[in-house]
N, C-alpha and C positions, 0 to 999 in steps of 0.2 A: 575439601571438596566432596560433595555428596554424589550419589550415582546419578545418572540421567533419568529424567522422567521417562516412564515406559507406557507406551500406548500399545495395546494388543488389539488384533482383529480376530474375531472369532467365526466360526462357520460350523454349524451342526453341533454347537456345544463345545467344539474344541478350538484351541488357539491355532490359527493358521499363519498369521504374521505378527511380528514384534517390531515396533520402531521406537528407536532411542532418541530422546530429545534433550538438547541442551538449552537452558532457559535461565533468565536473569530478571528479578524483580528489584528495581531500584526507587530510592527517593529522589527528590529534586536536587540534591546535592551529589548525586551519583553514587551514593553509598548503597551497597548490595544488602538488601534485606533478606533475600533468599534466593539461593541458586539451585539448579539441578544440573548435574554434569559439569561441564566446563564453561563458566561464564566468561572467561577471558578468551575463548576460541575465536580466531578471525573468521568472520562471515561476510558474504557479500549481500548486502540488504535487499538488493532487487527492488521491486516495487513498494516494498515496506517503507521506503525512504522518501516516496513521493510528496508528502506534505512538507518535508524539509527542502526538497529541491525546488518546490513552489513558493518558498518564502519571497524570493526576489520579485514575483509577480506583483506582490503587495507592497514590499519595502522600496521599490524603485519608483513607485507612484503609477505604474503601468495599469493596475487594476482600476484605479480610479479615472485615469485618463480615458480608458475605454468603456467606462461605466459598467464594469462586470458586476454581476449579482452573485448570490449564493450558488446559483446554477453553475455558473463558470467556474467559480472558485472551487466548488466540489468536484467538477470534472477534472481540474488541473491536478487533483489529487488522487484520481480514480484509475481503477484498472477495471474498465467497464466491459459489459457483454456485448456491445455492439447492437443493443436493442434500438427500436426506432426513436426513442426519446433522447437516447445518448447521441445518436447520429443526427437527428434534427438540431439539437442544441449545439453541437460543435460546428455543423455546417453554417448555421446562423453566426456563431461566434466568428468564424474564419471569414464570412462576408463582410463583418465589421472591421476586419483588418485589411479589406480589399484583397483577400487572398482565397485560394481553394484548396483542396485536397493534395494538389500537386506540390504545394510548400512544405507538406508534411514529411519529414525524412524517416518516420518511424517503419515504414513499410507496409504492404498490404497484408491484411489478415481477415480470413473469413470470421464473421462474429462468432466469439466463443460461446454465446447463448445459442443452444441447438434450435429453439424455436425461431430465433431471429435469423439464423442462417438458413433455415428451411423456408421462411417467408421471403427472404431475399431471393433465393433461387427460384421459388414459385413465381414470383413477380418477374422474373426475367433479369434481375439486376445482377451487378458484378460487384464484388467487395473493392472497396478502395482503402486507402490509409485511414480515412475516417473511422473505418469499422475496427481498426487496430485498437485494442484495449488500452493502449498508451496515448491515443490520439488527443486526449484532453490535456495531458502533461505537455506534449509538443505544442499544442495551441497556445499554452501558457507561456512556452519559451518563445514562440513567435510574437507574442503580444508585448513581452520585454523587449525583444530586439526592435520591434516596430516603434515602440515607446522611446527607446534610447538611440535609435537611428544607426543600429548596428547591422553589419552585413549579414543577410540570411543564409547564404551558402555556407557550408561546412560546420554548421552549428553543433554536429555531433562530435567534433573533435575536441579533445580536452584542452587544446591551446586556444581555441575560439574564446573571443572575449565574454561571450555568454556564459561558458563553463568557467573559464579561468578567473574571470572578474566578479562572478555572481554566484552561480550554482555550487561550484566547489567551495569557495569561502563560507557559504551557508552551512554546508555539511560541517566543515571544521569547527566553525563557531558553535553550532548547536551540538554537536556530538562531542566536542572537546578532543579532537583529533588533529594531528599534524600530517597532511598529505603531501607535502612538498616534495619529499623525495620518493614518494610511493608511484606505482605504476598501475593504472587502472585497468580492468577488464573491460569487456564490451557487453552492455546488457541486451536482452532480447530485442529491444526497440533501437538499438544502436548507440545509445549515449554511454559515456563512461560510467562504470560501477566500481566503487572504491570498497576494498575490504577494510574492515575495523573490527575490534574485540566486540563481542556480543554485548558485554555490559556497557560499552560506550553507545551503542545503538539504542540500548534501553534508557540510557541517561539522555540521548537526544530527544527521545519521545517524552520522558518526564519534563524536559526543559520546554517543550512545546506547550505542555500544560500548565506550566508555572507563569507563562507571559501575561501581562496585564490586559484587561479589556481594551479592545481597539488595536492592539498590536497586531502585526501580520500573522503571528501563529494563533492568536485568539480569533482572528477573522476566519482563518482557514479551517480551524477545528469547528467553529461554530457553522460553517458552510457544510461541513461534512455531517454534522448532526442535524441540520436542516433539511439536506437532501441526500439521506442515505442510499435511496435508489440509485442516484447518480454515480455514487462511490463504486458500485458494483453491478447490482441488478437482480432481476427475478431469481429467488432461490439461492441467492449467494450469502456466504457467511458474513462478510463485512456489513452488508445491507442488514441483515437479521440482528447481528449483535450490536450495533450502533443503535438500532432501535429498541433493543431489550435491556441493555445494560444501564446501570445506574451511575450517579457521580460524574456525569458528563463525559462518560467513556467514549473514546473513539478508538477504533481499530483499523489496521490495514494489513492485508497479506501481501506477501511477496512469493516469487518463484522459488522452486526448490525447497519447499517447507520452511520458509520464513513467516514469522507473523509478529506483528508488534501492536502495542496498545498503551494509552495513557488514560489514567483516571485523575482528572484535574482536582476533583473535589478531596482526594486522598493524597495528592502529590506523588503519585506513582507512575512509573513507566515499566513496561514489559517488553522483552524481546526474546524470541525463541527461534532455534533452527532444529529441524529434524534432521538427523544425521544422514538418513538415506534420501532425503528430499521429498518425502511423501506429504502432499497437501492435506490428505485426509487426517493424518496425525496431528499436523499443525493446528487445524481447526479445532479438533477435539481438545489439544493441549491448551490452547489460549482460553478456550471456555472454561476449562477446569481451574486454570489460575485465576481468572476473574471471579469465578464462583468462590474460590478460596479465600479471596480478598473481600467478600461480601459485597461484590457489585454486579452480580448476575444470579439471577434465581437458580436454585439447586438444579444441575444439569442432569439429564439422563443420558445414558450411552446412546451414541449415534447409531441408527440402525443402518445395516447393510442389506441393500435391496437389490434383487435381481431384475432383470429386464421385463419380467412379468409383474412386477411390482410386489413381490413376495419378500417378507424380511427373512433373510437366511442367516443373519448374524449381528454382530455389533463391533462398533469401534469404540474403546474406552480406555480412559487412563487406569492404570493400575498401581501407579506410585514409582 
């Protein structure tokens, strides 16, 4: 086992903070090609597992039954900023299900995009569950339930048929884990969040990229590449990296310093977890790994900018 990847934050030419990162780079067989820190450490993937949770949306036939496009499929995998394009698309999607925001169990969240939040307030509007960054995933869940005739109430419960028969088995198959005796935590949007070894999470992402054209995984990854803005939003790392990386790369962030990626052309999967949960370190670390693999142009340290727009330091990988 090598030491963790180190990300330092500088200010005034001095190191102010240091983040330690566990990371795994695997191939499609799940073999670890490179690791930093503890690749076997148990992690909760949080939103970085959304494309795997969205697989039943396609595999059950629900996506085709409701005529979903890349717009909806990308939103099903998204942690969006609650910008107008996100909100309008999800509102329209709910209407096709003959539902509104009250059916979403993810909770109300003010848009995480500061301009979107300011615009909503200036217009005298109030945030609803549609503005929640996970509303696309939850609308995908509702679509599956509508298609299969499942009871909508209680779909957050791990014992609900949506979770027990579709979402959790999807995670088990894709990541190669057995969750039968496990007990989930509760994610920020209320759904079950299962712990798994970091390298198994990386393997799940590699598996997504290895699926054939037309498969549920291929359709979801293609949608994320086609609609990167809907995956995150203005100024967000996921949107920027999906657009900039090569090899069909798709990335997805999760809360508490988790970040995952797949490079289908190279048969690679990546998963990382910042030990102290810092998202700024996760973004820099995934960029560094993708650049190391040759699928992102050489990166420069991320600038640390104060509220006046002045660069006061850097966030950078030091090894």
